mmCIF file of the protein (N, C-alpha, C, O) and its ligand, coordinates in Angstrom:
data_MODEL
# 
_entry.id   MODEL 
# 
loop_
_entity.id 
_entity.type 
_entity.pdbx_number_of_molecules 
1 polymer     1 
2 non-polymer 1 
# 
_entity_poly.entity_id                      1 
_entity_poly.type                           'polypeptide(L)' 
_entity_poly.nstd_linkage                   no 
_entity_poly.nstd_monomer                   no 
_entity_poly.pdbx_seq_one_letter_code       MKDNVTRKANINKEGIEITAKAINEGLINNKVYCKYCGKLIDSDSKYCTVCGREQ 
_entity_poly.pdbx_seq_one_letter_code_can   MKDNVTRKANINKEGIEITAKAINEGLINNKVYCKYCGKLIDSDSKYCTVCGREQ 
_entity_poly.pdbx_strand_id                 A 
# 
loop_
_entity_poly_seq.entity_id 
_entity_poly_seq.num 
_entity_poly_seq.mon_id 
_entity_poly_seq.hetero 
1 1  MET n 
1 2  LYS n 
1 3  ASP n 
1 4  ASN n 
1 5  VAL n 
1 6  THR n 
1 7  ARG n 
1 8  LYS n 
1 9  ALA n 
1 10 ASN n 
1 11 ILE n 
1 12 ASN n 
1 13 LYS n 
1 14 GLU n 
1 15 GLY n 
1 16 ILE n 
1 17 GLU n 
1 18 ILE n 
1 19 THR n 
1 20 ALA n 
1 21 LYS n 
1 22 ALA n 
1 23 ILE n 
1 24 ASN n 
1 25 GLU n 
1 26 GLY n 
1 27 LEU n 
1 28 ILE n 
1 29 ASN n 
1 30 ASN n 
1 31 LYS n 
1 32 VAL n 
1 33 TYR n 
1 34 CYS n 
1 35 LYS n 
1 36 TYR n 
1 37 CYS n 
1 38 GLY n 
1 39 LYS n 
1 40 LEU n 
1 41 ILE n 
1 42 ASP n 
1 43 SER n 
1 44 ASP n 
1 45 SER n 
1 46 LYS n 
1 47 TYR n 
1 48 CYS n 
1 49 THR n 
1 50 VAL n 
1 51 CYS n 
1 52 GLY n 
1 53 ARG n 
1 54 GLU n 
1 55 GLN n 
# 
loop_
_struct_asym.id 
_struct_asym.entity_id 
A 1 
B 2 
# 
loop_
_chem_comp.id 
_chem_comp.type 
_chem_comp.mon_nstd_flag 
ALA 'L-peptide linking' y 
ARG 'L-peptide linking' y 
ASN 'L-peptide linking' y 
ASP 'L-peptide linking' y 
CYS 'L-peptide linking' y 
GLN 'L-peptide linking' y 
GLU 'L-peptide linking' y 
GLY 'peptide linking'   y 
ILE 'L-peptide linking' y 
LEU 'L-peptide linking' y 
LYS 'L-peptide linking' y 
MET 'L-peptide linking' y 
SER 'L-peptide linking' y 
THR 'L-peptide linking' y 
TYR 'L-peptide linking' y 
VAL 'L-peptide linking' y 
ZN  non-polymer         . 
# 
_pdbx_entity_nonpoly.entity_id   2 
_pdbx_entity_nonpoly.name        ? 
_pdbx_entity_nonpoly.comp_id     ZN 
# 
_pdbx_nonpoly_scheme.asym_id         B 
_pdbx_nonpoly_scheme.entity_id       2 
_pdbx_nonpoly_scheme.mon_id          ZN 
_pdbx_nonpoly_scheme.ndb_seq_num     1 
_pdbx_nonpoly_scheme.pdb_seq_num     101 
_pdbx_nonpoly_scheme.auth_seq_num    101 
_pdbx_nonpoly_scheme.pdb_mon_id      ZN 
_pdbx_nonpoly_scheme.auth_mon_id     ZN 
_pdbx_nonpoly_scheme.pdb_strand_id   A 
_pdbx_nonpoly_scheme.pdb_ins_code    . 
# 
loop_
_atom_site.group_PDB 
_atom_site.id 
_atom_site.type_symbol 
_atom_site.label_atom_id 
_atom_site.label_alt_id 
_atom_site.label_comp_id 
_atom_site.label_asym_id 
_atom_site.label_entity_id 
_atom_site.label_seq_id 
_atom_site.pdbx_PDB_ins_code 
_atom_site.Cartn_x 
_atom_site.Cartn_y 
_atom_site.Cartn_z 
_atom_site.occupancy 
_atom_site.B_iso_or_equiv 
_atom_site.pdbx_formal_charge 
_atom_site.auth_seq_id 
_atom_site.auth_comp_id 
_atom_site.auth_asym_id 
_atom_site.auth_atom_id 
_atom_site.pdbx_PDB_model_num 
ATOM   1   N  N  . MET A 1 1  ? 0.830  -1.217 0.000   1.00 0.00 ? 1   MET A N  1 
ATOM   2   C  CA . MET A 1 1  ? 0.000  0.000  0.000   1.00 0.00 ? 1   MET A CA 1 
ATOM   3   C  C  . MET A 1 1  ? 0.863  1.266  0.000   1.00 0.00 ? 1   MET A C  1 
ATOM   4   O  O  . MET A 1 1  ? 0.565  2.245  -0.684  1.00 0.00 ? 1   MET A O  1 
ATOM   5   N  N  . LYS A 1 2  ? 1.919  1.214  0.775   1.00 0.00 ? 2   LYS A N  1 
ATOM   6   C  CA . LYS A 1 2  ? 2.775  2.395  0.860   1.00 0.00 ? 2   LYS A CA 1 
ATOM   7   C  C  . LYS A 1 2  ? 3.430  2.690  -0.501  1.00 0.00 ? 2   LYS A C  1 
ATOM   8   O  O  . LYS A 1 2  ? 3.596  3.843  -0.900  1.00 0.00 ? 2   LYS A O  1 
ATOM   9   N  N  . ASP A 1 3  ? 3.791  1.607  -1.192  1.00 0.00 ? 3   ASP A N  1 
ATOM   10  C  CA . ASP A 1 3  ? 4.389  1.785  -2.509  1.00 0.00 ? 3   ASP A CA 1 
ATOM   11  C  C  . ASP A 1 3  ? 3.434  2.482  -3.465  1.00 0.00 ? 3   ASP A C  1 
ATOM   12  O  O  . ASP A 1 3  ? 3.834  3.363  -4.227  1.00 0.00 ? 3   ASP A O  1 
ATOM   13  N  N  . ASN A 1 4  ? 2.171  2.082  -3.420  1.00 0.00 ? 4   ASN A N  1 
ATOM   14  C  CA . ASN A 1 4  ? 1.165  2.701  -4.287  1.00 0.00 ? 4   ASN A CA 1 
ATOM   15  C  C  . ASN A 1 4  ? 1.057  4.199  -4.028  1.00 0.00 ? 4   ASN A C  1 
ATOM   16  O  O  . ASN A 1 4  ? 1.003  5.002  -4.959  1.00 0.00 ? 4   ASN A O  1 
ATOM   17  N  N  . VAL A 1 5  ? 1.027  4.555  -2.767  1.00 0.00 ? 5   VAL A N  1 
ATOM   18  C  CA . VAL A 1 5  ? 0.914  5.973  -2.405  1.00 0.00 ? 5   VAL A CA 1 
ATOM   19  C  C  . VAL A 1 5  ? 2.116  6.741  -2.916  1.00 0.00 ? 5   VAL A C  1 
ATOM   20  O  O  . VAL A 1 5  ? 1.981  7.841  -3.451  1.00 0.00 ? 5   VAL A O  1 
ATOM   21  N  N  . THR A 1 6  ? 3.275  6.163  -2.752  1.00 0.00 ? 6   THR A N  1 
ATOM   22  C  CA . THR A 1 6  ? 4.502  6.833  -3.193  1.00 0.00 ? 6   THR A CA 1 
ATOM   23  C  C  . THR A 1 6  ? 4.497  7.026  -4.701  1.00 0.00 ? 6   THR A C  1 
ATOM   24  O  O  . THR A 1 6  ? 4.870  8.086  -5.204  1.00 0.00 ? 6   THR A O  1 
ATOM   25  N  N  . ARG A 1 7  ? 4.072  5.996  -5.414  1.00 0.00 ? 7   ARG A N  1 
ATOM   26  C  CA . ARG A 1 7  ? 4.066  6.076  -6.872  1.00 0.00 ? 7   ARG A CA 1 
ATOM   27  C  C  . ARG A 1 7  ? 3.097  7.163  -7.334  1.00 0.00 ? 7   ARG A C  1 
ATOM   28  O  O  . ARG A 1 7  ? 3.419  7.954  -8.222  1.00 0.00 ? 7   ARG A O  1 
ATOM   29  N  N  . LYS A 1 8  ? 1.927  7.196  -6.736  1.00 0.00 ? 8   LYS A N  1 
ATOM   30  C  CA . LYS A 1 8  ? 0.919  8.195  -7.084  1.00 0.00 ? 8   LYS A CA 1 
ATOM   31  C  C  . LYS A 1 8  ? 1.456  9.608  -6.827  1.00 0.00 ? 8   LYS A C  1 
ATOM   32  O  O  . LYS A 1 8  ? 1.272  10.513 -7.642  1.00 0.00 ? 8   LYS A O  1 
ATOM   33  N  N  . ALA A 1 9  ? 2.110  9.775  -5.701  1.00 0.00 ? 9   ALA A N  1 
ATOM   34  C  CA . ALA A 1 9  ? 2.672  11.085 -5.348  1.00 0.00 ? 9   ALA A CA 1 
ATOM   35  C  C  . ALA A 1 9  ? 3.709  11.498 -6.380  1.00 0.00 ? 9   ALA A C  1 
ATOM   36  O  O  . ALA A 1 9  ? 3.776  12.668 -6.759  1.00 0.00 ? 9   ALA A O  1 
ATOM   37  N  N  . ASN A 1 10 ? 4.513  10.557 -6.836  1.00 0.00 ? 10  ASN A N  1 
ATOM   38  C  CA . ASN A 1 10 ? 5.537  10.874 -7.824  1.00 0.00 ? 10  ASN A CA 1 
ATOM   39  C  C  . ASN A 1 10 ? 4.917  11.311 -9.144  1.00 0.00 ? 10  ASN A C  1 
ATOM   40  O  O  . ASN A 1 10 ? 5.405  12.243 -9.783  1.00 0.00 ? 10  ASN A O  1 
ATOM   41  N  N  . ILE A 1 11 ? 3.845  10.645 -9.554  1.00 0.00 ? 11  ILE A N  1 
ATOM   42  C  CA . ILE A 1 11 ? 3.162  11.002 -10.794 1.00 0.00 ? 11  ILE A CA 1 
ATOM   43  C  C  . ILE A 1 11 ? 2.602  12.418 -10.684 1.00 0.00 ? 11  ILE A C  1 
ATOM   44  O  O  . ILE A 1 11 ? 2.741  13.223 -11.605 1.00 0.00 ? 11  ILE A O  1 
ATOM   45  N  N  . ASN A 1 12 ? 1.970  12.711 -9.555  1.00 0.00 ? 12  ASN A N  1 
ATOM   46  C  CA . ASN A 1 12 ? 1.419  14.055 -9.359  1.00 0.00 ? 12  ASN A CA 1 
ATOM   47  C  C  . ASN A 1 12 ? 2.510  15.110 -9.385  1.00 0.00 ? 12  ASN A C  1 
ATOM   48  O  O  . ASN A 1 12 ? 2.349  16.178 -9.974  1.00 0.00 ? 12  ASN A O  1 
ATOM   49  N  N  . LYS A 1 13 ? 3.612  14.795 -8.741  1.00 0.00 ? 13  LYS A N  1 
ATOM   50  C  CA . LYS A 1 13 ? 4.731  15.742 -8.682  1.00 0.00 ? 13  LYS A CA 1 
ATOM   51  C  C  . LYS A 1 13 ? 5.249  16.026 -10.086 1.00 0.00 ? 13  LYS A C  1 
ATOM   52  O  O  . LYS A 1 13 ? 5.560  17.166 -10.433 1.00 0.00 ? 13  LYS A O  1 
ATOM   53  N  N  . GLU A 1 14 ? 5.334  14.967 -10.882 1.00 0.00 ? 14  GLU A N  1 
ATOM   54  C  CA . GLU A 1 14 ? 5.821  15.120 -12.246 1.00 0.00 ? 14  GLU A CA 1 
ATOM   55  C  C  . GLU A 1 14 ? 4.886  16.034 -13.049 1.00 0.00 ? 14  GLU A C  1 
ATOM   56  O  O  . GLU A 1 14 ? 5.336  16.910 -13.788 1.00 0.00 ? 14  GLU A O  1 
ATOM   57  N  N  . GLY A 1 15 ? 3.585  15.811 -12.889 1.00 0.00 ? 15  GLY A N  1 
ATOM   58  C  CA . GLY A 1 15 ? 2.600  16.638 -13.595 1.00 0.00 ? 15  GLY A CA 1 
ATOM   59  C  C  . GLY A 1 15 ? 2.700  18.096 -13.191 1.00 0.00 ? 15  GLY A C  1 
ATOM   60  O  O  . GLY A 1 15 ? 2.616  18.995 -14.028 1.00 0.00 ? 15  GLY A O  1 
ATOM   61  N  N  . ILE A 1 16 ? 2.879  18.318 -11.905 1.00 0.00 ? 16  ILE A N  1 
ATOM   62  C  CA . ILE A 1 16 ? 3.003  19.699 -11.417 1.00 0.00 ? 16  ILE A CA 1 
ATOM   63  C  C  . ILE A 1 16 ? 4.253  20.346 -11.984 1.00 0.00 ? 16  ILE A C  1 
ATOM   64  O  O  . ILE A 1 16 ? 4.233  21.509 -12.384 1.00 0.00 ? 16  ILE A O  1 
ATOM   65  N  N  . GLU A 1 17 ? 5.333  19.594 -12.016 1.00 0.00 ? 17  GLU A N  1 
ATOM   66  C  CA . GLU A 1 17 ? 6.588  20.150 -12.529 1.00 0.00 ? 17  GLU A CA 1 
ATOM   67  C  C  . GLU A 1 17 ? 6.477  20.512 -14.005 1.00 0.00 ? 17  GLU A C  1 
ATOM   68  O  O  . GLU A 1 17 ? 7.011  21.532 -14.440 1.00 0.00 ? 17  GLU A O  1 
ATOM   69  N  N  . ILE A 1 18 ? 5.789  19.684 -14.769 1.00 0.00 ? 18  ILE A N  1 
ATOM   70  C  CA . ILE A 1 18 ? 5.599  19.963 -16.197 1.00 0.00 ? 18  ILE A CA 1 
ATOM   71  C  C  . ILE A 1 18 ? 4.784  21.244 -16.371 1.00 0.00 ? 18  ILE A C  1 
ATOM   72  O  O  . ILE A 1 18 ? 5.121  22.099 -17.191 1.00 0.00 ? 18  ILE A O  1 
ATOM   73  N  N  . THR A 1 19 ? 3.706  21.368 -15.587 1.00 0.00 ? 19  THR A N  1 
ATOM   74  C  CA . THR A 1 19 ? 2.868  22.566 -15.662 1.00 0.00 ? 19  THR A CA 1 
ATOM   75  C  C  . THR A 1 19 ? 3.655  23.796 -15.252 1.00 0.00 ? 19  THR A C  1 
ATOM   76  O  O  . THR A 1 19 ? 3.582  24.835 -15.908 1.00 0.00 ? 19  THR A O  1 
ATOM   77  N  N  . ALA A 1 20 ? 4.409  23.679 -14.166 1.00 0.00 ? 20  ALA A N  1 
ATOM   78  C  CA . ALA A 1 20 ? 5.206  24.803 -13.679 1.00 0.00 ? 20  ALA A CA 1 
ATOM   79  C  C  . ALA A 1 20 ? 6.240  25.218 -14.711 1.00 0.00 ? 20  ALA A C  1 
ATOM   80  O  O  . ALA A 1 20 ? 6.481  26.407 -14.917 1.00 0.00 ? 20  ALA A O  1 
ATOM   81  N  N  . LYS A 1 21 ? 6.842  24.246 -15.350 1.00 0.00 ? 21  LYS A N  1 
ATOM   82  C  CA . LYS A 1 21 ? 7.843  24.519 -16.368 1.00 0.00 ? 21  LYS A CA 1 
ATOM   83  C  C  . LYS A 1 21 ? 7.211  25.255 -17.543 1.00 0.00 ? 21  LYS A C  1 
ATOM   84  O  O  . LYS A 1 21 ? 7.788  26.197 -18.085 1.00 0.00 ? 21  LYS A O  1 
ATOM   85  N  N  . ALA A 1 22 ? 6.008  24.806 -17.931 1.00 0.00 ? 22  ALA A N  1 
ATOM   86  C  CA . ALA A 1 22 ? 5.302  25.449 -19.042 1.00 0.00 ? 22  ALA A CA 1 
ATOM   87  C  C  . ALA A 1 22 ? 4.992  26.899 -18.709 1.00 0.00 ? 22  ALA A C  1 
ATOM   88  O  O  . ALA A 1 22 ? 5.134  27.779 -19.559 1.00 0.00 ? 22  ALA A O  1 
ATOM   89  N  N  . ILE A 1 23 ? 4.568  27.151 -17.474 1.00 0.00 ? 23  ILE A N  1 
ATOM   90  C  CA . ILE A 1 23 ? 4.264  28.519 -17.055 1.00 0.00 ? 23  ILE A CA 1 
ATOM   91  C  C  . ILE A 1 23 ? 5.533  29.360 -17.096 1.00 0.00 ? 23  ILE A C  1 
ATOM   92  O  O  . ILE A 1 23 ? 5.526  30.485 -17.594 1.00 0.00 ? 23  ILE A O  1 
ATOM   93  N  N  . ASN A 1 24 ? 6.612  28.812 -16.574 1.00 0.00 ? 24  ASN A N  1 
ATOM   94  C  CA . ASN A 1 24 ? 7.887  29.538 -16.548 1.00 0.00 ? 24  ASN A CA 1 
ATOM   95  C  C  . ASN A 1 24 ? 8.345  29.900 -17.948 1.00 0.00 ? 24  ASN A C  1 
ATOM   96  O  O  . ASN A 1 24 ? 8.930  30.961 -18.163 1.00 0.00 ? 24  ASN A O  1 
ATOM   97  N  N  . GLU A 1 25 ? 8.083  29.035 -18.882 1.00 0.00 ? 25  GLU A N  1 
ATOM   98  C  CA . GLU A 1 25 ? 8.537  29.276 -20.247 1.00 0.00 ? 25  GLU A CA 1 
ATOM   99  C  C  . GLU A 1 25 ? 7.513  30.065 -21.064 1.00 0.00 ? 25  GLU A C  1 
ATOM   100 O  O  . GLU A 1 25 ? 7.722  30.320 -22.250 1.00 0.00 ? 25  GLU A O  1 
ATOM   101 N  N  . GLY A 1 26 ? 6.408  30.448 -20.424 1.00 0.00 ? 26  GLY A N  1 
ATOM   102 C  CA . GLY A 1 26 ? 5.403  31.243 -21.108 1.00 0.00 ? 26  GLY A CA 1 
ATOM   103 C  C  . GLY A 1 26 ? 4.668  30.474 -22.183 1.00 0.00 ? 26  GLY A C  1 
ATOM   104 O  O  . GLY A 1 26 ? 4.311  31.025 -23.225 1.00 0.00 ? 26  GLY A O  1 
ATOM   105 N  N  . LEU A 1 27 ? 4.445  29.199 -21.924 1.00 0.00 ? 27  LEU A N  1 
ATOM   106 C  CA . LEU A 1 27 ? 3.862  28.350 -22.954 1.00 0.00 ? 27  LEU A CA 1 
ATOM   107 C  C  . LEU A 1 27 ? 2.361  28.126 -22.786 1.00 0.00 ? 27  LEU A C  1 
ATOM   108 O  O  . LEU A 1 27 ? 1.783  27.256 -23.437 1.00 0.00 ? 27  LEU A O  1 
ATOM   109 N  N  . ILE A 1 28 ? 1.745  28.898 -21.930 1.00 0.00 ? 28  ILE A N  1 
ATOM   110 C  CA . ILE A 1 28 ? 0.323  28.653 -21.674 1.00 0.00 ? 28  ILE A CA 1 
ATOM   111 C  C  . ILE A 1 28 ? -0.552 29.260 -22.770 1.00 0.00 ? 28  ILE A C  1 
ATOM   112 O  O  . ILE A 1 28 ? -1.515 28.638 -23.218 1.00 0.00 ? 28  ILE A O  1 
ATOM   113 N  N  . ASN A 1 29 ? -0.217 30.456 -23.191 1.00 0.00 ? 29  ASN A N  1 
ATOM   114 C  CA . ASN A 1 29 ? -1.034 31.136 -24.195 1.00 0.00 ? 29  ASN A CA 1 
ATOM   115 C  C  . ASN A 1 29 ? -0.384 31.054 -25.573 1.00 0.00 ? 29  ASN A C  1 
ATOM   116 O  O  . ASN A 1 29 ? 0.840  31.030 -25.710 1.00 0.00 ? 29  ASN A O  1 
ATOM   117 N  N  . ASN A 1 30 ? -1.238 31.011 -26.580 1.00 0.00 ? 30  ASN A N  1 
ATOM   118 C  CA . ASN A 1 30 ? -0.770 31.045 -27.973 1.00 0.00 ? 30  ASN A CA 1 
ATOM   119 C  C  . ASN A 1 30 ? 0.147  29.878 -28.315 1.00 0.00 ? 30  ASN A C  1 
ATOM   120 O  O  . ASN A 1 30 ? 1.037  29.992 -29.157 1.00 0.00 ? 30  ASN A O  1 
ATOM   121 N  N  . LYS A 1 31 ? -0.088 28.765 -27.648 1.00 0.00 ? 31  LYS A N  1 
ATOM   122 C  CA . LYS A 1 31 ? 0.725  27.590 -27.948 1.00 0.00 ? 31  LYS A CA 1 
ATOM   123 C  C  . LYS A 1 31 ? -0.196 26.409 -28.234 1.00 0.00 ? 31  LYS A C  1 
ATOM   124 O  O  . LYS A 1 31 ? -1.267 26.278 -27.641 1.00 0.00 ? 31  LYS A O  1 
ATOM   125 N  N  . VAL A 1 32 ? 0.228  25.582 -29.122 1.00 0.00 ? 32  VAL A N  1 
ATOM   126 C  CA . VAL A 1 32 ? -0.507 24.358 -29.416 1.00 0.00 ? 32  VAL A CA 1 
ATOM   127 C  C  . VAL A 1 32 ? 0.486  23.208 -29.451 1.00 0.00 ? 32  VAL A C  1 
ATOM   128 O  O  . VAL A 1 32 ? 1.695  23.406 -29.570 1.00 0.00 ? 32  VAL A O  1 
ATOM   129 N  N  . TYR A 1 33 ? -0.057 22.002 -29.345 1.00 0.00 ? 33  TYR A N  1 
ATOM   130 C  CA . TYR A 1 33 ? 0.796  20.826 -29.467 1.00 0.00 ? 33  TYR A CA 1 
ATOM   131 C  C  . TYR A 1 33 ? 0.866  20.416 -30.930 1.00 0.00 ? 33  TYR A C  1 
ATOM   132 O  O  . TYR A 1 33 ? -0.154 20.355 -31.617 1.00 0.00 ? 33  TYR A O  1 
ATOM   133 N  N  . CYS A 1 34 ? 2.060  20.139 -31.394 1.00 0.00 ? 34  CYS A N  1 
ATOM   134 C  CA . CYS A 1 34 ? 2.255  19.655 -32.751 1.00 0.00 ? 34  CYS A CA 1 
ATOM   135 C  C  . CYS A 1 34 ? 1.447  18.380 -32.966 1.00 0.00 ? 34  CYS A C  1 
ATOM   136 O  O  . CYS A 1 34 ? 1.426  17.489 -32.116 1.00 0.00 ? 34  CYS A O  1 
ATOM   137 N  N  . LYS A 1 35 ? 0.782  18.311 -34.119 1.00 0.00 ? 35  LYS A N  1 
ATOM   138 C  CA . LYS A 1 35 ? -0.040 17.142 -34.450 1.00 0.00 ? 35  LYS A CA 1 
ATOM   139 C  C  . LYS A 1 35 ? 0.807  15.892 -34.615 1.00 0.00 ? 35  LYS A C  1 
ATOM   140 O  O  . LYS A 1 35 ? 0.323  14.772 -34.452 1.00 0.00 ? 35  LYS A O  1 
ATOM   141 N  N  . TYR A 1 36 ? 2.071  16.095 -34.940 1.00 0.00 ? 36  TYR A N  1 
ATOM   142 C  CA . TYR A 1 36 ? 2.925  14.956 -35.300 1.00 0.00 ? 36  TYR A CA 1 
ATOM   143 C  C  . TYR A 1 36 ? 3.843  14.519 -34.168 1.00 0.00 ? 36  TYR A C  1 
ATOM   144 O  O  . TYR A 1 36 ? 3.905  13.338 -33.828 1.00 0.00 ? 36  TYR A O  1 
ATOM   145 N  N  . CYS A 1 37 ? 4.561  15.488 -33.584 1.00 0.00 ? 37  CYS A N  1 
ATOM   146 C  CA . CYS A 1 37 ? 5.522  15.099 -32.548 1.00 0.00 ? 37  CYS A CA 1 
ATOM   147 C  C  . CYS A 1 37 ? 5.044  15.433 -31.147 1.00 0.00 ? 37  CYS A C  1 
ATOM   148 O  O  . CYS A 1 37 ? 5.623  14.965 -30.166 1.00 0.00 ? 37  CYS A O  1 
ATOM   149 N  N  . GLY A 1 38 ? 3.974  16.250 -31.039 1.00 0.00 ? 38  GLY A N  1 
ATOM   150 C  CA . GLY A 1 38 ? 3.402  16.520 -29.717 1.00 0.00 ? 38  GLY A CA 1 
ATOM   151 C  C  . GLY A 1 38 ? 4.118  17.589 -28.918 1.00 0.00 ? 38  GLY A C  1 
ATOM   152 O  O  . GLY A 1 38 ? 3.798  17.803 -27.749 1.00 0.00 ? 38  GLY A O  1 
ATOM   153 N  N  . LYS A 1 39 ? 5.083  18.265 -29.528 1.00 0.00 ? 39  LYS A N  1 
ATOM   154 C  CA . LYS A 1 39 ? 5.782  19.334 -28.809 1.00 0.00 ? 39  LYS A CA 1 
ATOM   155 C  C  . LYS A 1 39 ? 4.974  20.615 -28.876 1.00 0.00 ? 39  LYS A C  1 
ATOM   156 O  O  . LYS A 1 39 ? 4.178  20.815 -29.794 1.00 0.00 ? 39  LYS A O  1 
ATOM   157 N  N  . LEU A 1 40 ? 5.187  21.486 -27.887 1.00 0.00 ? 40  LEU A N  1 
ATOM   158 C  CA . LEU A 1 40 ? 4.503  22.771 -27.873 1.00 0.00 ? 40  LEU A CA 1 
ATOM   159 C  C  . LEU A 1 40 ? 5.148  23.709 -28.888 1.00 0.00 ? 40  LEU A C  1 
ATOM   160 O  O  . LEU A 1 40 ? 6.365  23.892 -28.907 1.00 0.00 ? 40  LEU A O  1 
ATOM   161 N  N  . ILE A 1 41 ? 4.310  24.292 -29.723 1.00 0.00 ? 41  ILE A N  1 
ATOM   162 C  CA . ILE A 1 41 ? 4.800  25.261 -30.701 1.00 0.00 ? 41  ILE A CA 1 
ATOM   163 C  C  . ILE A 1 41 ? 3.844  26.439 -30.725 1.00 0.00 ? 41  ILE A C  1 
ATOM   164 O  O  . ILE A 1 41 ? 2.749  26.350 -30.170 1.00 0.00 ? 41  ILE A O  1 
ATOM   165 N  N  . ASP A 1 42 ? 4.227  27.537 -31.353 1.00 0.00 ? 42  ASP A N  1 
ATOM   166 C  CA . ASP A 1 42 ? 3.342  28.688 -31.474 1.00 0.00 ? 42  ASP A CA 1 
ATOM   167 C  C  . ASP A 1 42 ? 2.106  28.307 -32.276 1.00 0.00 ? 42  ASP A C  1 
ATOM   168 O  O  . ASP A 1 42 ? 2.191  27.599 -33.280 1.00 0.00 ? 42  ASP A O  1 
ATOM   169 N  N  . SER A 1 43 ? 0.946  28.792 -31.812 1.00 0.00 ? 43  SER A N  1 
ATOM   170 C  CA . SER A 1 43 ? -0.305 28.413 -32.461 1.00 0.00 ? 43  SER A CA 1 
ATOM   171 C  C  . SER A 1 43 ? -0.401 28.980 -33.878 1.00 0.00 ? 43  SER A C  1 
ATOM   172 O  O  . SER A 1 43 ? -1.150 28.461 -34.705 1.00 0.00 ? 43  SER A O  1 
ATOM   173 N  N  . ASP A 1 44 ? 0.359  30.046 -34.159 1.00 0.00 ? 44  ASP A N  1 
ATOM   174 C  CA . ASP A 1 44 ? 0.304  30.624 -35.503 1.00 0.00 ? 44  ASP A CA 1 
ATOM   175 C  C  . ASP A 1 44 ? 1.423  30.110 -36.406 1.00 0.00 ? 44  ASP A C  1 
ATOM   176 O  O  . ASP A 1 44 ? 1.589  30.579 -37.533 1.00 0.00 ? 44  ASP A O  1 
ATOM   177 N  N  . SER A 1 45 ? 2.176  29.155 -35.905 1.00 0.00 ? 45  SER A N  1 
ATOM   178 C  CA . SER A 1 45 ? 3.233  28.581 -36.725 1.00 0.00 ? 45  SER A CA 1 
ATOM   179 C  C  . SER A 1 45 ? 2.639  27.695 -37.806 1.00 0.00 ? 45  SER A C  1 
ATOM   180 O  O  . SER A 1 45 ? 1.766  26.871 -37.532 1.00 0.00 ? 45  SER A O  1 
ATOM   181 N  N  . LYS A 1 46 ? 3.105  27.862 -39.018 1.00 0.00 ? 46  LYS A N  1 
ATOM   182 C  CA . LYS A 1 46 ? 2.640  26.996 -40.092 1.00 0.00 ? 46  LYS A CA 1 
ATOM   183 C  C  . LYS A 1 46 ? 3.347  25.650 -40.028 1.00 0.00 ? 46  LYS A C  1 
ATOM   184 O  O  . LYS A 1 46 ? 2.784  24.609 -40.367 1.00 0.00 ? 46  LYS A O  1 
ATOM   185 N  N  . TYR A 1 47 ? 4.574  25.704 -39.590 1.00 0.00 ? 47  TYR A N  1 
ATOM   186 C  CA . TYR A 1 47 ? 5.358  24.474 -39.475 1.00 0.00 ? 47  TYR A CA 1 
ATOM   187 C  C  . TYR A 1 47 ? 5.840  24.287 -38.040 1.00 0.00 ? 47  TYR A C  1 
ATOM   188 O  O  . TYR A 1 47 ? 6.153  25.251 -37.341 1.00 0.00 ? 47  TYR A O  1 
ATOM   189 N  N  . CYS A 1 48 ? 5.890  23.039 -37.625 1.00 0.00 ? 48  CYS A N  1 
ATOM   190 C  CA . CYS A 1 48 ? 6.427  22.722 -36.314 1.00 0.00 ? 48  CYS A CA 1 
ATOM   191 C  C  . CYS A 1 48 ? 7.894  23.089 -36.272 1.00 0.00 ? 48  CYS A C  1 
ATOM   192 O  O  . CYS A 1 48 ? 8.651  22.766 -37.188 1.00 0.00 ? 48  CYS A O  1 
ATOM   193 N  N  . THR A 1 49 ? 8.292  23.763 -35.211 1.00 0.00 ? 49  THR A N  1 
ATOM   194 C  CA . THR A 1 49 ? 9.693  24.170 -35.082 1.00 0.00 ? 49  THR A CA 1 
ATOM   195 C  C  . THR A 1 49 ? 10.565 22.998 -34.650 1.00 0.00 ? 49  THR A C  1 
ATOM   196 O  O  . THR A 1 49 ? 11.791 23.061 -34.731 1.00 0.00 ? 49  THR A O  1 
ATOM   197 N  N  . VAL A 1 50 ? 9.919  21.925 -34.189 1.00 0.00 ? 50  VAL A N  1 
ATOM   198 C  CA . VAL A 1 50 ? 10.673 20.783 -33.686 1.00 0.00 ? 50  VAL A CA 1 
ATOM   199 C  C  . VAL A 1 50 ? 10.860 19.727 -34.796 1.00 0.00 ? 50  VAL A C  1 
ATOM   200 O  O  . VAL A 1 50 ? 11.981 19.296 -35.069 1.00 0.00 ? 50  VAL A O  1 
ATOM   201 N  N  . CYS A 1 51 ? 9.751  19.322 -35.426 1.00 0.00 ? 51  CYS A N  1 
ATOM   202 C  CA . CYS A 1 51 ? 9.864  18.247 -36.410 1.00 0.00 ? 51  CYS A CA 1 
ATOM   203 C  C  . CYS A 1 51 ? 9.728  18.766 -37.839 1.00 0.00 ? 51  CYS A C  1 
ATOM   204 O  O  . CYS A 1 51 ? 10.013 18.044 -38.794 1.00 0.00 ? 51  CYS A O  1 
ATOM   205 N  N  . GLY A 1 52 ? 9.288  20.033 -37.988 1.00 0.00 ? 52  GLY A N  1 
ATOM   206 C  CA . GLY A 1 52 ? 9.241  20.636 -39.312 1.00 0.00 ? 52  GLY A CA 1 
ATOM   207 C  C  . GLY A 1 52 ? 8.022  20.272 -40.151 1.00 0.00 ? 52  GLY A C  1 
ATOM   208 O  O  . GLY A 1 52 ? 7.932  20.656 -41.317 1.00 0.00 ? 52  GLY A O  1 
ATOM   209 N  N  . ARG A 1 53 ? 7.068  19.520 -39.551 1.00 0.00 ? 53  ARG A N  1 
ATOM   210 C  CA . ARG A 1 53 ? 5.888  19.121 -40.304 1.00 0.00 ? 53  ARG A CA 1 
ATOM   211 C  C  . ARG A 1 53 ? 4.900  20.285 -40.391 1.00 0.00 ? 53  ARG A C  1 
ATOM   212 O  O  . ARG A 1 53 ? 4.797  21.094 -39.469 1.00 0.00 ? 53  ARG A O  1 
ATOM   213 N  N  . GLU A 1 54 ? 4.182  20.358 -41.500 1.00 0.00 ? 54  GLU A N  1 
ATOM   214 C  CA . GLU A 1 54 ? 3.179  21.384 -41.681 1.00 0.00 ? 54  GLU A CA 1 
ATOM   215 C  C  . GLU A 1 54 ? 1.988  21.121 -40.763 1.00 0.00 ? 54  GLU A C  1 
ATOM   216 O  O  . GLU A 1 54 ? 1.541  19.984 -40.615 1.00 0.00 ? 54  GLU A O  1 
ATOM   217 N  N  . GLN A 1 55 ? 1.484  22.188 -40.151 1.00 0.00 ? 55  GLN A N  1 
ATOM   218 C  CA . GLN A 1 55 ? 0.379  22.032 -39.201 1.00 0.00 ? 55  GLN A CA 1 
ATOM   219 C  C  . GLN A 1 55 ? -0.966 22.239 -39.875 1.00 0.00 ? 55  GLN A C  1 
ATOM   220 O  O  . GLN A 1 55 ? -2.005 22.145 -39.221 1.00 0.00 ? 55  GLN A O  1 
HETATM 221 ZN ZN . ZN  B 2 .  ? 6.317  18.538 -34.544 1.00 0.00 2 101 ZN  A ZN 1 
# 
């Protein structure tokens, strides 16, 4: 039981860190996830800056 609690806490912590990182990098507004690679890119970008695929 203790292991389950620890694992759950770690997952939550990871999620919080990802959200916090996104806020720090200013990625909350005007950003979308690339359809192909799933990375955050500018919503007005025609091409993904990471994988180069057309959006
Ligand atoms: Zn991409």
